[in-house]
C-alpha positions in Angstrom: 0.0 0.0 0.0 1.4 3.3 -1.0 1.8 6.3 1.2 -1.1 8.0 -0.7 -3.6 5.7 0.9 -2.7 6.6 4.5 -4.8 9.8 4.7 -7.9 7.7 3.7 -7.0 5.1 6.3 -6.6 7.9 8.8 -10.1 9.3 8.0 -11.6 5.8 8.5 -9.9 5.5 11.9 -11.1 9.0 12.9 -14.7 8.2 11.9 -14.4 4.9 13.9 -13.3 6.9 16.9 -16.2 9.3 16.4 -18.5 6.3 16.4 -16.9 5.1 19.6 -17.4 8.4 21.4 -21.0 8.8 20.1 -22.0 5.3 21.0 -20.4 5.6 24.4 -22.4 8.8 25.1 -25.8 7.4 24.3 -25.0 4.0 25.9 -24.1 5.4 29.3 -27.0 7.9 29.1 -29.4 5.0 28.5 -27.9 2.2 30.6 -29.8 0.7 33.5 -28.2 1.5 36.8 -29.5 -1.5 38.6 -28.2 -4.0 35.9 -24.8 -2.3 35.8 -24.6 -2.3 39.6 -25.6 -6.0 39.8 -23.0 -6.9 37.1 -20.3 -4.9 39.0 -21.0 -6.9 42.1 -20.0 -10.0 40.2 -16.4 -8.9 40.6 -15.3 -8.6 36.9 -13.1 -5.7 36.3 -14.9 -4.6 33.1 -18.2 -4.5 34.9 -16.8 -2.5 37.8 -15.3 0.0 35.5 -18.6 0.4 33.5 -20.4 1.1 36.8 -17.7 3.6 37.8 -18.2 5.5 34.6 -22.0 5.4 35.0 -21.6 6.9 38.5 -19.2 9.6 37.2 -21.1 10.3 34.0 -20.5 14.0 34.1 -16.8 13.5 33.9 -17.1 10.8 31.3 -19.3 13.0 29.2 -16.7 15.7 29.2 -14.1 13.2 28.0 -16.5 11.9 25.3 -17.3 15.4 24.0 -13.7 16.5 24.0 -12.6 13.3 22.1 -15.5 13.4 19.7 -14.9 17.0 18.7 -11.2 16.5 18.3 -11.6 13.4 16.0 -14.4 15.1 14.0 -12.2 18.2 13.5 -9.2 16.1 12.6 -11.2 14.1 10.0 -12.5 17.2 8.4 -9.0 18.7 8.3 -7.5 15.6 6.7 -10.3 15.5 4.1 -9.7 19.2 3.3 -6.0 18.5 2.7 -6.8 15.6 0.5 -9.3 17.7 -1.5 -6.8 20.5 -2.0 -4.2 18.1 -3.2 -6.6 16.4 -5.6 -8.6 19.4 -7.0 -7.4 22.6 -5.5 -9.4 25.1 -3.5 -12.5 24.4 -5.5 -12.7 20.9 -4.1 -12.9 21.9 -0.5 -16.7 22.4 -0.6 -17.2 18.8 -2.0 -14.9 17.4 0.7 -16.9 19.3 3.4 -20.2 17.9 2.1 -18.9 14.3 1.9 -17.3 14.4 5.3 -20.5 15.8 6.9 -22.5 12.9 5.4 -19.9 10.3 6.5 -19.6 11.7 10.0 -23.3 12.0 10.6 -24.1 8.6 9.2 -21.2 6.4 10.5 -19.9 8.6 13.3 -23.1 9.8 14.9 -26.5 8.3 13.8 -25.6 4.6 13.3 -23.5 4.1 16.5 -26.1 5.9 18.6 -28.9 3.7 17.3 -26.8 0.6 17.9 -25.7 1.7 21.4 -29.3 2.7 22.3 -30.6 -0.8 21.4 -27.7 -2.5 23.3 -26.9 0.1 25.9 -25.8 -2.3 28.8 -23.6 -4.4 26.6 -22.1 -1.5 24.7 -21.3 0.4 27.9 -19.4 -2.7 29.2 -17.6 -3.1 25.8 -16.2 0.4 25.8 -15.5 0.7 29.5 -11.8 0.0 29.5 -10.7 2.3 26.7 -13.1 5.1 27.9 -11.7 4.8 31.4 -8.2 5.1 30.1 -9.2 8.3 28.1 -10.8 9.7 31.2 -7.5 9.3 33.0 -5.6 11.1 30.2 -8.1 14.0 30.0 -8.5 14.3 33.8 -6.7 17.7 34.2 -8.7 19.3 31.4 -11.9 17.7 32.7 -11.3 19.1 36.2 -11.0 22.6 34.8 -14.2 22.2 32.7 -16.2 20.6 35.5 -15.2 23.5 37.9 -16.4 26.0 35.4 -19.6 24.0 34.8 -20.3 23.7 38.5 -19.8 27.5 39.0 -22.3 28.3 36.2 -24.7 25.7 37.6 -24.7 27.2 41.0 -25.3 30.7 39.6 -28.1 29.4 37.4 -29.8 27.4 40.2 -29.3 29.9 43.0 -32.5 30.2 45.0 -34.2 27.3 43.3 -35.3 24.3 45.4 -33.6 21.0 44.7 -36.0 19.1 42.4 -36.3 15.3 42.7 -34.5 13.2 40.0 -37.9 11.5 39.2 -41.4 12.6 39.9 -44.2 10.2 41.0 -45.9 10.7 37.7 -42.7 9.6 35.8 -42.3 6.6 38.0 -46.0 5.6 37.4 -45.4 6.0 33.6 -42.3 3.7 33.9 -44.4 1.1 35.7 -47.0 1.2 32.9 -44.3 1.0 30.3 -42.6 -2.1 31.7 -46.1 -3.7 32.1 -46.9 -3.1 28.5 -43.5 -4.5 27.5 -44.2 -7.7 29.5 -41.4 -7.2 32.0 -43.9 -7.4 34.9 -47.4 -8.8 34.9 -50.6 -6.9 35.5 -50.8 -8.0 39.2 -47.4 -6.8 40.0 -48.0 -3.5 38.1 -51.2 -2.9 40.1 -49.3 -3.6 43.4 -46.6 -1.1 42.5 -49.2 1.5 41.4 -51.0 1.0 44.7 -47.8 1.5 46.6 -47.3 4.8 44.8 -50.8 6.1 45.5 -50.8 4.8 49.1 -49.2 7.9 50.6 -51.8 10.2 49.1 -54.9 8.4 50.5 -56.5 10.0 53.6 -58.3 8.0 56.3 -61.7 9.5 55.4 -61.5 8.0 51.9 -61.4 4.3 53.1 -63.2 4.4 56.5 -66.3 2.5 57.4 -68.8 5.4 57.9 -70.5 6.1 61.1 -73.9 4.9 59.9 -72.4 1.5 59.1 -70.5 1.1 62.3 -71.4 -1.7 64.6 -71.0 -0.4 68.2 -71.9 -1.3 71.8 -73.5 1.1 74.3 -71.7 0.5 77.7 -75.2 0.5 79.3 -76.6 -2.2 77.0 -77.8 -5.4 78.8 -75.5 -8.4 78.8 -77.9 -10.4 76.7 -77.9 -7.7 74.1 -74.1 -7.5 74.0 -73.8 -11.3 73.8 -76.4 -11.4 71.0 -74.5 -8.7 69.1 -71.1 -10.4 69.7 -72.4 -13.8 68.4 -73.9 -12.3 65.3 -71.0 -10.0 64.5 -68.6 -10.7 61.6 -66.0 -8.6 63.3 -63.5 -9.5 66.0 -63.4 -6.0 67.6 -66.3 -3.6 68.3 -66.1 0.0 69.6 -67.9 0.7 72.8 -69.4 4.2 73.6 -71.0 5.9 76.5 -74.0 8.2 76.1 -73.2 9.0 72.5 -71.3 7.4 69.7 -69.2 10.5 69.6 -67.9 9.4 73.0 -66.1 6.1 72.3 -64.4 4.9 75.5 -62.8 1.6 74.3 -62.8 -1.4 72.0 -64.1 -4.8 73.0 -62.2 -7.8 71.7 -65.0 -10.3 71.2 -63.0 -13.5 71.5 -61.7 -12.4 74.9 -65.2 -11.2 75.9 -66.9 -14.5 75.0 -64.4 -16.6 76.9 -65.0 -14.4 80.0 -68.8 -14.5 79.7 -68.8 -18.3 79.8 -67.5 -18.2 83.3 -69.4 -15.1 84.4 -72.6 -14.2 82.7 -73.2 -11.0 84.7 -69.9 -9.5 83.5 -68.8 -5.9 83.6 -67.2 -5.2 80.2 -65.6 -1.9 81.2 -62.4 -3.6 82.5 -62.1 -5.6 79.3 -62.0 -2.6 77.0 -58.8 -2.0 75.0 -57.6 1.5 74.5 -58.9 3.6 71.5 -56.7 4.9 68.7 -58.2 8.2 67.5 -57.0 9.6 64.2 -58.1 12.7 62.3 -59.9 12.2 59.0 -57.1 13.9 57.0 -54.3 11.6 58.3 -52.6 9.7 55.4 -52.6 6.0 55.4 -48.8 5.5 56.0 -49.2 7.5 59.2 -52.2 5.5 60.2 -50.4 2.3 59.6 -47.4 3.5 61.6 -49.6 4.6 64.5 -51.5 1.3 64.6 -48.3 -0.7 64.5 -46.7 1.5 67.2 -49.6 1.0 69.6 -50.1 -2.7 68.6 -53.8 -2.1 67.7 -56.0 -3.2 64.8 -58.7 -0.6 64.8 -58.8 3.2 64.8 -61.7 5.7 65.3 -61.7 8.4 62.7 -62.8 11.9 63.9 -63.8 15.1 62.2 -62.6 18.6 62.9 -65.1 18.9 65.8 -63.9 15.6 67.5 -67.1 13.8 66.4 -66.9 10.2 65.2 -66.9 9.9 61.4 -66.3 6.1 61.3 -63.7 3.4 62.0 -60.7 2.2 60.1 -59.1 -1.2 60.6 -55.7 -2.5 59.8 -57.3 -4.6 57.1 -58.8 -1.5 55.5 -55.4 0.1 55.3 -53.6 -3.0 53.9 -56.3 -3.5 51.2 -55.2 -0.2 49.7 -51.9 -1.8 49.0 -52.7 -5.4 48.1 -56.3 -5.2 47.0 -59.4 -6.8 48.5 -58.6 -9.2 51.4 -61.4 -11.7 51.6 -62.4 -14.0 54.4 -65.3 -16.3 55.1 -67.4 -13.5 56.7 -67.1 -11.0 53.9 -70.1 -10.5 51.6 -69.4 -9.9 47.9 -70.8 -6.5 46.9 -71.0 -5.3 43.4 -70.6 -1.6 43.9 -70.0 -0.7 40.2 -71.9 -2.7 37.6 -72.2 -2.0 33.9 -75.9 -2.4 32.8 -75.7 -1.0 29.3 -73.6 1.0 26.9 -71.8 3.6 29.1 -74.5 3.1 31.7 -73.6 1.9 35.2 -75.4 1.0 38.5 -73.4 2.3 41.4 -73.6 1.8 45.2 -74.0 4.9 47.3 -71.2 3.6 49.5 -68.7 3.4 46.6 -65.7 5.7 47.0 -66.0 8.8 44.8 -62.4 8.4 43.8 -63.0 4.8 42.7 -65.9 6.0 40.6 -63.7 8.6 38.9 -61.0 6.0 38.3 -63.5 3.5 36.8 -64.8 6.3 34.4 -61.5 7.9 33.7 -62.5 11.2 35.3 -59.8 13.7 36.4 -60.1 13.7 40.2 -57.8 16.7 40.5 -60.7 18.9 39.5 -62.8 17.5 42.3 -63.0 19.7 45.3 -65.9 18.2 47.3 -65.6 17.2 51.0 -67.6 13.9 50.6 -65.8 10.6 50.0 -68.7 8.4 48.9 -70.9 8.6 45.8 -74.0 8.9 48.0 -72.6 11.8 50.0 -71.3 13.5 46.8 -74.8 13.2 45.2 -76.4 14.8 48.3 -73.9 17.7 48.0 -74.5 18.1 44.3 -78.3 18.1 44.7 -78.2 20.6 47.5 -79.9 18.4 50.1 -81.5 15.1 50.7 -83.0 13.9 47.4 -85.8 11.7 46.3 -85.7 8.7 43.9 -85.5 10.0 40.4 -83.5 13.2 41.2 -80.6 13.7 38.9 -77.7 16.1 38.2 -74.9 16.5 35.7 -71.2 16.5 36.4 -68.7 16.9 33.6 -69.7 14.2 31.1 -71.8 12.3 33.6 -75.5 12.2 34.3 -76.2 10.8 37.8 -79.6 9.7 38.9 -80.8 8.5 42.3 -82.5 5.1 42.0 -82.8 3.8 45.5 -82.8 5.2 49.0 -82.9 3.9 52.6 -84.6 6.7 54.6 -82.2 9.6 54.1 -79.4 7.5 52.7 -78.7 7.0 49.0 -78.1 3.3 48.4 -78.0 3.1 44.6 -77.5 5.5 41.7 -77.5 5.2 37.9 -74.6 6.9 36.1 -74.8 7.6 32.4 -71.4 8.5 30.8 -71.2 10.6 27.6 -68.1 11.2 25.4 -66.1 14.0 27.0 -66.4 17.4 25.3 -63.1 18.3 23.6 -62.0 21.8 24.5 -61.2 24.0 21.5 -57.5 25.0 21.2 -56.9 28.6 20.2 
């Protein structure tokens, strides 16, 4: 091979180096941290170096950009010299156009596509030479990073530190990996529930006051025994004078064992302490409080200290893992499709569950009620009658069944949402 061929070989080498730098940039930007970390724990030097580069990506990126710019400039310069030797000054424009196409195609686009599709493997493959180049360029990178950090501090002065990932972004990632088949639907729902768990308030999942099973401390022993034997629950709140004055919780198994030996039993000494929580307390705090006090039931109060309802450990855990069934539970169909976009809904259904079923934006909801029945009463401006209806966004809600003043069933007709005009 004559010496006249060496400039062309040099250009090929420079374009290959450009591909190396471009691929390295996108590979480490797209690599999965957990997979790199797990591989590094295997003890192989290449994997450890790849994880080190990932953890020091800012320095690595500086090295990559320095190297990429140098080789691209060098390739263009060599091509210019070749063009001048072959065709004079007039050939420089052709050389520039040809090198632009070659560098973009083989030095930028193709390596980035390949590295993006095989980011973990590519990042390990280039780890050793890239680490060596990082060592060579370290003095220059230190100067560059110092300047960058100075500008960054000036730019972000006074701004709060933002999280690296928002809850919405994490939820989107979970949906993506489910769609790609990485995790199944059940695991995806569990992860989504864990994300939403910290935003749920006690008032959203409590058993309301009207559905509470409670004992009056002054009830006769026969009445208490009858209630205990017929109760599906293991613990029942006990009140004095008014249900707003709950004085303890009766553990039925303990009570029934005691009453066998002593029918005329005073239940007051048997009462367990009460855990009172405010309606706005979030479920993680409720769970922590119940665990701290080793209790299974909490009484939820409103802003006036009155009893809103009760919340059990099971109610809290169901928000994480879904419905927990036992032999005493009754299956209730609280949301049933009865026609095209027509649904029969229980008045006890959570308003947030209704919005989720119908894909309604709950962020626009500012009502104080947590059940569909309570929400309907609020929307209708008072206690309704069967047949009363109201509209909300793209829904028409009609009361179909009542129990005294309580709404037990409603019909919900959904219409296609109205598209807002964009100016």
